BAFI-410923 format. One line per field, with one value per residue (C-alpha): residue number from 1; x, y, z. Coordinates in steps of 0.2 Angstrom, whole numbers, always signed. Each point is the difference from the previous one (the first is absolute). Layout:
% BAFI-410923
pos: NUM|...
px: X|...
py: Y|...
pz: Z|...
***
This chain:
% BAFI-410923
pos: 1|2|3|4|5|6|7|8|9|10|11|12|13|14|15|16|17|18|19|20|21|22|23|24|25|26|27|28|29|30|31|32|33|34|35|36|37|38|39|40|41|42|43|44|45|46|47|48|49|50|51|52|53|54|55|56|57|58|59|60|61|62|63|64|65|66|67|68|69|70|71|72|73|74|75|76|77|78|79|80|81|82|83|84|85|86|87|88|89|90|91|92|93|94|95|96|97|98|99|100|101|102|103|104|105|106|107|108|109|110|111|112|113|114|115|116|117|118|119|120|121|122|123|124|125|126|127|128|129|130|131|132|133|134|135|136|137|138|139|140|141|142|143|144|145|146|147|148|149|150|151|152|153|154|155|156|157|158|159|160|161|162|163|164|165|166|167|168|169|170|171|172|173|174|175|176|177|178|179|180|181|182|183|184|185|186|187|188|189|190|191|192|193|194|195|196|197|198|199|200|201|202|203|204|205|206|207|208|209|210|211|212|213|214|215|216|217|218|219|220|221|222|223|224|225|226|227|228|229|230|231|232|233|234|235|236|237|238|239|240|241|242|243|244|245|246|247|248|249|250|251|252|253|254|255|256|257|258|259|260|261|262|263|264|265|266|267|268|269|270|271|272|273|274|275|276|277|278|279|280|281|282|283|284|285|286|287|288|289|290|291|292|293
px: -113|+16|-1|-18|+2|+14|-9|-16|+10|+6|-16|-11|+11|-1|-16|-13|+1|-12|-2|+1|-14|-14|+5|-6|+12|+6|+9|+17|+6|+19|+6|+19|+11|+18|+13|-10|+1|+13|+12|+14|+4|+0|+13|-13|-11|-3|-18|+3|+6|-14|-14|+7|-3|+11|-11|-13|-19|-9|-17|-7|+9|-8|-17|+3|+6|-15|-12|+7|-1|-18|-6|+5|-4|-14|+2|-11|+13|+8|+10|+16|+14|+17|+15|+15|+19|+7|-2|-17|+0|+18|-6|-2|-17|-7|+5|-9|-16|+0|+0|-12|-12|-1|-3|-11|-12|-4|-4|-11|-10|-1|+12|+12|-2|+17|+18|+16|+19|+17|+13|+14|-1|+11|-12|-15|-6|-16|+0|+2|-13|-13|+3|-3|-15|-8|+2|-8|+15|-4|+15|+19|+13|+16|+17|+7|+10|+9|-1|+18|+10|+16|-9|-8|+16|+9|-14|+1|-18|+3|-12|+0|-12|-7|-6|-10|-8|-5|-6|-12|-6|-4|-9|-11|-4|-7|-11|+10|+3|+18|+10|+18|+13|+13|+16|+10|+17|+7|+19|+3|-15|+1|-14|-1|-2|-13|-11|+3|-7|-15|-4|+2|-11|-13|+1|-5|-16|-1|-15|+10|+18|+10|+16|+13|+16|+15|+7|+15|-6|+11|+8|-5|+12|-3|+5|+17|+1|-3|+14|+12|-4|-8|-17|-6|-18|-10|-2|-18|-3|+6|-11|-15|+4|+1|-15|-10|+4|-5|-17|-3|+3|-11|-14|+1|-3|-14|+9|-1|+15|-8|+15|+17|+12|+0|-12|+8|+2|+12|+8|+4|+7|+11|+6|+4|+19|-2|-10|-15|-12|-13|-16|-11|+10|-16|-4|+17|-3|-18|+6|+13|-13|-11|+14|+1|-18
py: +1|-10|-8|-4|-7|-12|-5|-4|-10|-12|+0|-5|-15|-5|+6|-14|-16|-14|-6|-19|+0|+10|-3|+18|+11|+14|+16|+4|+17|+1|+18|-1|+10|-6|-1|+11|-1|-14|+3|-10|-6|-19|-7|-6|+16|+9|+6|+14|-13|-12|+13|+12|+15|+9|+13|+0|+2|+15|+0|+4|-15|-11|+7|-2|-18|-5|+8|-7|-18|+2|+8|-16|-13|-12|-13|-3|-4|+10|+16|+5|+13|-6|+10|-10|+2|+9|-2|+9|+0|+8|+15|+16|-1|+15|-8|-16|+10|+9|-16|-9|+15|+0|-19|-1|+12|-13|-12|+12|+3|-19|+1|-11|-13|+1|+5|-10|+5|-8|+3|-8|-10|+13|+14|-7|+8|+2|+18|-4|-14|+11|+13|-13|-7|+18|+2|-16|-11|-18|-9|+3|-9|-3|-1|-14|-7|-13|-8|-2|+14|-3|+1|+16|+8|-5|+8|+17|-2|+9|-11|-18|-14|+5|+16|-9|-11|+15|+10|-14|-2|+18|+2|-15|+7|+15|-11|+3|-13|-4|-5|-5|+3|-13|+2|-16|+0|+15|+0|-14|-10|-18|-13|-4|+19|+2|-14|+6|+17|-8|-10|+14|+12|-14|+0|+18|-4|+14|+1|-1|+2|+6|-8|+10|-9|+11|+8|+10|+17|+14|+13|-10|-5|-18|+5|+5|-15|-11|+10|-3|-19|+2|-6|-13|+0|-16|-9|+1|-19|-1|+14|-7|-16|+8|+11|-16|-6|+17|-1|-18|+6|+15|-10|-14|+14|+8|+16|+7|+6|+14|+4|-9|+11|+18|+7|+1|+18|+8|+10|-17|-9|+15|+0|-19|-5|-18|-11|-12|+10|-6|+10|-15|-6|-6|-11|-8|-4|-7|-10|-9|-3|-8|-12|-6|-5
pz: +172|-5|+17|-2|-18|+6|+15|-9|-13|+14|+11|-15|-3|+19|+7|-3|+10|+4|+18|+2|+13|-8|-18|-3|-8|+11|-4|+8|-5|+3|+4|+0|+12|-6|+14|+11|+18|+0|+15|-9|-18|-2|-11|-12|-1|-16|+1|-13|-12|+3|+0|-13|+12|+12|+7|+13|-6|+5|+7|-17|-7|+12|-4|-19|+2|+10|-11|-16|+7|+7|-16|-10|+13|-5|+14|+15|+13|+13|-5|+9|-2|+5|+4|-6|-3|+15|+19|+3|+18|+1|-10|+10|+9|-9|-17|+5|+5|-16|-11|+11|+1|-19|-1|+15|-8|-12|+14|+8|-16|-4|-15|+8|+13|+9|-1|+2|+2|-1|+13|+10|+16|+10|-5|+9|+16|+10|-6|-18|+0|+9|-14|-14|+8|+2|-19|-6|-2|+1|-7|+3|-10|+9|-9|+11|-14|+11|+18|+1|+10|-10|-16|+5|+6|-16|-10|+9|+7|+16|+10|+7|+1|+17|-8|-13|+13|+11|-15|-5|+18|+2|-17|+4|+17|-9|-11|-16|-14|-2|-15|-1|-13|-2|-11|-1|-7|+10|+5|+12|-5|-1|-3|+18|+4|-13|+6|+18|-5|-8|+15|+12|-11|+0|+19|+0|-9|-13|-11|-15|-7|-14|-6|-10|-4|+2|-16|-3|-6|-8|+12|+16|+14|-5|-18|+7|+11|-16|-10|+14|+1|+17|-5|-12|-5|+0|-17|-6|+1|+18|+5|-9|+10|+17|-4|-4|+18|+7|-9|+6|+18|-1|-9|+13|+13|-9|-3|-18|-9|-10|-11|-4|-10|-4|-12|-17|-6|-12|+14|+9|-15|-3|+18|+2|-1|+6|+10|-1|-10|-11|-6|+4|+16|+9|-15|+0|+19|-4|-14|+11|+13|-12|-5|+18|+2
***
C-alpha cells in the first residue's frame, strides 16, 4: 500500500495532458518501474530520487493505479497506460508479460485505448517489439539522450548513436509511434554537440520529443564527478538559450516537444545538488522565444 500511495501521488500530478492535434484532453497513466531492467547505470541516473520510489510495482499496484485514474477521468480523449522509469524491454520477458497482461486487459475491455513503454535504444529487437505489439503497445519512448558517441561514452550510456538509429528504424517498421528523449548538458556536451543532436534526432522523424536538461542529483556518479571538479553543470540562462534553439529547430520540422524540464516534485527538489533546474523551465524557454519574434 505504501508503494501505491506514493505512486498515486506522483501519477496524479503528471497523468493528464492535452494533445496538440485533437485539442481533446487525453489520459496518460504513468506506472513507474524505477531503475528496472537497465543494463547499466548512467552517470545522471537517480530514478529512486526522482520518483520517490525504489521498489517494483506488483500486478495489483498496476491495477489499482489504472482503476484510480479511470474512476476520476472526465475527459473524452484517448486513454493510455505508460510504463516509465526503467528500461521496460530489458526486464525479464515474464515480467514484461505480467505487466502487459494486466494493462492489456483494459485495452481488450475498452477501458484503455493503448499502452506505451520507455526503453533504451540498445534494448530493442525484433523479439521485444513483437511482444509489445502483441499486447497493445502503440508508443515507445526511447532514451536517446545524445547523438554524440563521445557524450554517450562519458555519460555511461553503454550504447552508441547507431543503436539509436537502428532502434527507431525497427520500431517504425513495426508500425509503432516513436518518441525521443533528449538530455542536453551531459558530460562532454558543447553547444555544437547539442545542436548536432537536435538535428540528427529530427532526421529520425520521431512523432514527438522530450527535453530534460542534465541535472546533478545526490548520490549519482555525476554528483561524484561534480564534487571532484570533473563536471560543471550548465548555468540556467545558458541552458534556456540552447533549449530555445532546440525548440525552434523542432518546431520548424513540425515535431512537437511535449515536455521541457523534469516534472517538479518534492522528491526531485530534495535530490537536486546543482544544474539548470526551474519548476517552470518550459515557460522560461517560451518567454525567451517570444522576445525573438
